[in-house]
C-alpha positions in Angstrom: 54.0 -28.0 19.7 50.7 -27.0 21.4 48.5 -29.2 22.5 44.7 -31.0 20.9 42.5 -29.4 23.3 40.1 -31.8 24.6 36.4 -30.3 25.6 34.3 -33.7 27.7 31.7 -35.2 25.9 29.1 -33.3 28.1 29.9 -30.4 26.3 30.1 -31.4 22.7 26.9 -33.2 23.3 25.4 -28.6 24.2 27.9 -27.2 21.3 26.9 -28.9 18.0 23.5 -28.2 19.0 23.7 -25.1 19.9 26.1 -24.3 16.6 23.3 -26.0 14.7 20.7 -23.8 16.8 22.2 -20.6 16.2 22.8 -21.7 12.9 19.5 -21.6 11.9 18.3 -18.2 13.3 21.5 -16.4 11.6 19.8 -17.5 7.8 16.9 -19.1 8.3 15.1 -16.9 11.5 14.3 -13.6 9.1 12.5 -11.4 11.8 8.9 -10.5 10.5 7.3 -7.0 10.1 4.4 -5.4 8.7 2.8 -2.0 7.1 -0.8 -0.8 6.6 -2.7 0.4 3.7 -5.3 2.4 4.4 -7.1 4.1 0.6 -9.9 6.7 0.2 -10.3 9.4 3.5 -12.0 12.1 1.7 -10.9 14.9 3.8 -14.3 17.9 2.9 -16.1 15.8 1.6 -19.9 17.3 2.9 -21.2 14.0 4.8 -17.6 13.1 6.9 -17.4 14.9 10.0 -14.2 15.4 12.1 -12.9 12.6 10.5 -13.5 10.1 13.0 -12.4 6.8 10.8 -8.8 9.1 9.2 -7.8 9.3 12.9 -8.4 6.6 14.0 -7.4 4.5 11.6 -3.6 6.6 11.9 -4.4 6.3 15.4 -4.4 2.4 15.0 -1.5 2.2 12.8 1.1 3.6 15.1 0.0 1.1 18.2 0.6 -2.0 15.3 3.9 -2.1 14.8 3.6 -1.4 10.7 7.8 -0.1 9.6 5.3 1.7 6.9 2.3 3.4 5.2 0.7 3.4 2.2 -2.2 5.5 0.4 -4.2 4.5 -2.5 -4.9 8.1 -2.8 -8.9 10.0 -2.5 -7.0 11.2 0.4 -9.0 14.8 -0.1 -12.6 14.9 -1.3 -11.3 18.2 -4.2 -13.7 19.7 -6.5 -13.2 22.7 -4.8 -14.2 26.3 -7.3 -11.4 27.9 -6.2 -7.5 26.7 -5.0 -8.3 28.3 -1.9 -10.7 25.6 -1.0 -7.9 23.2 -2.6 -6.0 24.2 -0.6 -7.5 24.8 2.8 -8.3 20.6 2.1 -4.3 19.2 2.1 -3.9 21.7 4.9 -6.1 19.7 7.0 -5.4 16.4 5.2 -1.4 18.0 6.2 -3.0 18.2 9.7 -4.3 14.3 9.6 -1.5 13.1 8.5 0.6 14.4 11.2 -1.2 11.9 13.8 1.0 9.4 11.6 4.6 8.3 13.8 5.7 6.4 10.7 6.2 6.8 7.1 3.4 7.4 4.5 3.5 6.8 0.5 0.8 7.4 -1.8 -1.1 7.2 -5.0 -3.2 9.8 -6.1 -6.7 9.7 -6.9 -9.0 11.2 -9.1 -11.1 13.0 -6.4 -7.2 14.1 -5.1 -6.5 16.1 -8.0 -10.1 17.3 -9.5 -10.0 20.5 -7.5 -7.5 24.1 -8.9 -4.0 23.4 -7.5 -5.2 19.4 -6.5 -1.3 18.0 -7.9 0.5 20.2 -6.7 -1.5 20.0 -2.9 -0.8 16.0 -3.3 3.0 16.3 -5.0 3.8 18.1 -1.6 2.5 15.9 0.4 4.2 12.9 -0.8 6.2 13.7 -4.2 5.9 13.0 -7.4 4.5 9.7 -9.0 5.2 6.8 -10.3 7.5 6.2 -6.9 9.7 2.9 -6.0 12.1 2.1 -3.7 13.0 -1.3 -1.7 12.6 -1.7 1.9 13.5 -5.0 4.0 14.1 -6.6 0.5 11.4 -5.9 -1.5 10.3 -3.9 -3.1 7.5 -1.4 -3.3 6.0 0.6 -6.8 3.3 3.7 -6.3 1.7 4.7 -10.4 -0.4 7.1 -10.8 -4.2 6.0 -12.5 -5.1 9.8 -13.1 -2.2 11.1 -15.6 -3.8 13.1 -18.1 -5.0 12.2 -21.1 -5.3 8.4 -19.6 -7.8 8.5 -16.4 -7.9 4.8 -15.0 -4.8 3.4 -17.6 -0.9 3.0 -17.1 -0.2 4.0 -20.5 3.2 5.3 -22.8 5.8 6.6 -20.4 4.7 5.1 -17.7 3.6 1.8 -18.3 7.4 1.9 -20.1 9.1 2.6 -17.0 6.7 0.1 -15.0 8.0 -2.8 -17.1 11.3 -1.7 -16.8 11.2 -1.7 -12.7 9.3 -5.2 -12.6 11.2 -7.5 -14.4 14.4 -6.4 -12.8 16.7 -9.3 -11.0 15.9 -9.9 -8.1 12.4 -9.1 -7.9 10.7 -11.4 -8.2 8.6 -12.3 -6.2 9.0 -9.6 -3.6 7.5 -6.7 -6.1 4.3 -4.6 -4.3 2.5 -1.9 -6.7 0.1 0.6 -5.3 -2.9 2.4 -7.2 -5.6 4.6 -7.3 -7.9 2.7 -9.6 -7.5 -1.4 -9.7 -6.9 -3.2 -11.8 -10.1 -5.8 -12.3 -12.4 -3.0 -10.7 -15.2 -4.8 -9.1 -19.3 -4.5 -10.5 -20.5 -3.9 -7.1 -20.7 0.5 -7.7 -23.8 1.1 -8.0 -24.1 -2.2 -10.4 -21.8 -1.4 -12.6 -17.7 -0.5 -13.1 -16.6 2.7 -11.9 -13.2 1.8 -13.5 -12.3 0.1 -16.7 -10.4 -3.7 -16.3 -6.8 -3.5 -17.4 -5.8 -7.3 -18.4 -2.8 -5.6 -20.2 -1.5 -4.2 -17.2 -2.3 -7.7 -15.5 0.2 -9.2 -18.5 2.8 -7.3 -17.3 2.0 -7.6 -13.4 1.7 -11.0 -14.1 4.5 -12.2 -15.6 7.5 -10.3 -14.0 6.1 -12.6 -10.5 4.0 -8.7 -9.0 3.5 -10.1 -5.2 0.5 -7.2 -5.0 -1.1 -4.7 -5.5 -2.8 -2.2 -3.4 -5.7 -0.1 -5.4 -8.7 1.8 -3.9 -10.8 4.1 -5.1 -14.2 1.7 -4.7 -14.9 2.2 -0.7 -15.3 -1.1 0.3 -12.9 -4.4 0.6 -12.1 -6.4 -1.7 -9.6 -9.4 -2.4 -9.2 -12.0 -5.4 -5.5 -13.5 -6.7 -5.2 -13.8 -10.5 -2.5 -15.9 -12.3 -0.5 -15.8 -8.9 -1.5 -11.6 -8.1 -2.6 -10.6 -4.6 -5.0 -7.4 -5.7 -6.8 -5.8 -2.8 -9.7 -3.5 -2.9 -9.0 -0.8 0.0 -11.8 2.2 0.5 -12.7 2.4 3.8 -10.2 5.2 5.7 -13.9 7.3 5.7 -15.3 8.1 2.7 -19.0 7.2 2.1 -18.9 3.6 2.1 -20.7 1.3 -0.9 -23.4 -0.9 0.0 -21.9 -3.5 2.1 -18.9 -1.7 3.3 -17.5 -1.1 6.1 -15.1 1.5 7.5 -11.4 -0.2 7.3 -7.4 -0.4 6.7 -5.1 -3.2 5.8 -2.1 -4.9 7.9 -0.2 -6.5 6.2 2.5 -8.7 7.3 5.6 -9.8 6.2 8.5 -12.5 7.1 11.3 -13.7 4.8 8.9 -14.3 1.3 5.3 -14.1 3.1 2.9 -11.3 3.0 -0.5 -11.6 4.7 -3.1 -9.4 4.6 -6.0 -8.9 7.0 -8.7 -6.4 7.1 -8.9 -4.3 10.6 -12.7 -2.9 11.0 -13.0 1.0 12.3 -16.3 1.2 13.8 -17.4 5.0 13.8 
């Protein structure tokens, strides 16, 4: 018969605390991580020279330790008459994005699709929208506010697809959505709304417990919380700014169920 082992009292004094500490760290100390969000770079915009701001944003993203990057649209200026002009903008966009050393996911803006061949150029870089994927237990959803016949709105098949995605089990409180046009536009764009509010979309997001929505379109930074949903507008990656705006991107830190965002100013 095997004899019972007896540990010295001095050993027991540290074995139990060490075991408890290990248990807490394994189950309660989820390692934090981060992602960056940028919008409205305006590659090809006549007033934008050398894209100094976008280059700095992408360089900062590499240094930030972030694991993912997201674009809220208007990567290029568009508005070209010939397909060759649009293609040239997207070639330049691809060259600039090669600076980035982390995966980037994007949703199209109105400028991205305006020139002939704009849709094809955007899809070549980012694939089709809408999209959804999971990372570290969080769900990321990309929507297009630029669907033909429904510019500025999430309707029809895309609306039904969105409802199905955000209502799936286990996604409440850990879903982040990206659009180009804001769900709640601000009134600072030339003293009038540049796009219309979408209260029905907000109700869908709020009922499903979506944590945050990041958008672009308006060339400044704005944030607000409505019914528990954080709405962030980030349009400062290079295009001409609104009055009072600044060049910036958003660094989002995630730990467990906590999400904390910070606008990071970029100097020209």
